[in-house]
N, C-alpha and C positions, 0 to 999 in steps of 0.2 A: 425227432426221429432222424432227419438227414444228418444232423451233427453227430449222432451216435454211429451211423453208417460210415461217415467220413473218418471218425476216430478208429473204427475197426479196420477199415481199409488201410489207413496209415500204419497201424500196428502190423498188419499183414505184410505190407511192403517192406517195412524195417526188418521183420523176421526173415523174409525171403532173401533180402540182401545180405543179412548177417549169416544166414545158412550157406549161401553161395560163397562168401568169403572164407568161411570156416573150412570149406572143402576144396579150396584152391590147391592145385597140384604145383609144387615148386621143385624145380631142378636147379641145383647149384653145381658149379664147375670149380674144381680145385686143382691146383698144381700138384705134382708128385709130392712135394714137401708139405702139402696141406693148406697152403695159403690160398684164400678164395680168389677166383677170377671174376665171378659174377653169378647172378641167379636170374631165372625167368619163371614166370607163371605159365604153365603149359596146359594145353588141351591134349588129351590122349587120343591117338589114332591106333587102336589095337584090334580092329576088325578089318577084314579085307575091303569092304566098301569105304570105311573111314580112311584107310591108307591110300586107296585109289583116288579119293577126292582131295585129301590133304588140305592145303591152303589155296586151292584153285578158286578163282572168281572173287577173291578178296582184294580190295584196293587199299587196305590199311592193316598194319599190325603194330600194336603198341610197342614201345622201345624194349621193354623187358618182358615181352610175351613171346610165345612160340608154340610149336606143336611137337610132341614127342611121338614118334612112330615106334611101335613095339611089335617085334616079330616073335614067333613061337620059338625059333632057334636061330643061332647065328648063320648067316649066309652072305654071299657076295652080292650086296644090295646095290642097285642102280636106280637113280631118280631122274626125273625130267621136270621141266617147268611148263608143260602144256597147260594152257588156260590159267597160268599163274601170273598175276599182274604186277607183283612187287618183287624186287631182287631179294634173294634169300641166301643165307649161309646155311650149309648143311654140315652138322657135326656128327660124324659116324663113330659109334662106340661098340665095343665087344660085349659079351654076356656079363662081364664084371663092371661095365661102365667105363672102361679105359678107352680114352679117345684114340682112335686109329688114324684120324685125319679130318681135314675140313675142306669142303668145297666152298670157296668164297665167292660171294656176289654172283650166284647163278643168275643168268639173264632171263628176264621175263619172257614167257612164251617159247623159249628154246626147247625143242623136242629131242635134243641130243641127250642120251643117257650119261649121267655123271655119277661118280662114286670114288672110293678110295681103295687102296690095297688092303685086303683082309676081310674077315667075315664079321659083319655087324649084326647085332641084335637090336640096337637102338639107333635111331637117327633123330637128332634134335634140329628142327628148322627154326631159325631166328631171322631177324632182319639182316639184309646184306650189310656187311661191315661190322656187325656186332662182335663176331669172333676176334677180329683184329683189334677192335677197341678194348676188348677184355683180355687180350693176349692169350687166347685159347690155342693150344698146340697139342701135337701128338704126345701121348703119355699122361695128359691131364685125366681127371676122373669125373664122371657124372655122378652126382649123389641125389637120390630121390628123397625129398623131405616129407616124412609122414605118409608115404604111400609106397606101395610095391607094384610097379608096372608089370603087367602080364598080357600076353596075347589072348584074345577071347575066342580064337578059332575053335 
């Protein structure tokens, strides 16, 4: 009997891991000509509580991981680094996914509001320096792979 329970539990773990990988949200960034800049697996922050917490209290973020903040409509968004332990790049994009600008290497715990010029509907947070390593710049485009982000408000 214990061997059968172990086999069932093992199969359940494999099924759960496979299901979570199958539903990973990927954001790619491409230059205006279409050449890829990079891609990240993202968590979605599309509710007010999720957006307020963001990446606070975390001491690690995988290299090609991030958080996508989704707002109901474009606005002049400002972010801070309150209770955020790791430096982050913040990539601001309009309702079409066009990159409006990047805040690079935002300082941990800094409560000064930061943002870019223009109205953003999406903000992609990644590890500090990621945008420079992947040459992300104004005019690039965020592409959502097999998911459609929307605010849950």
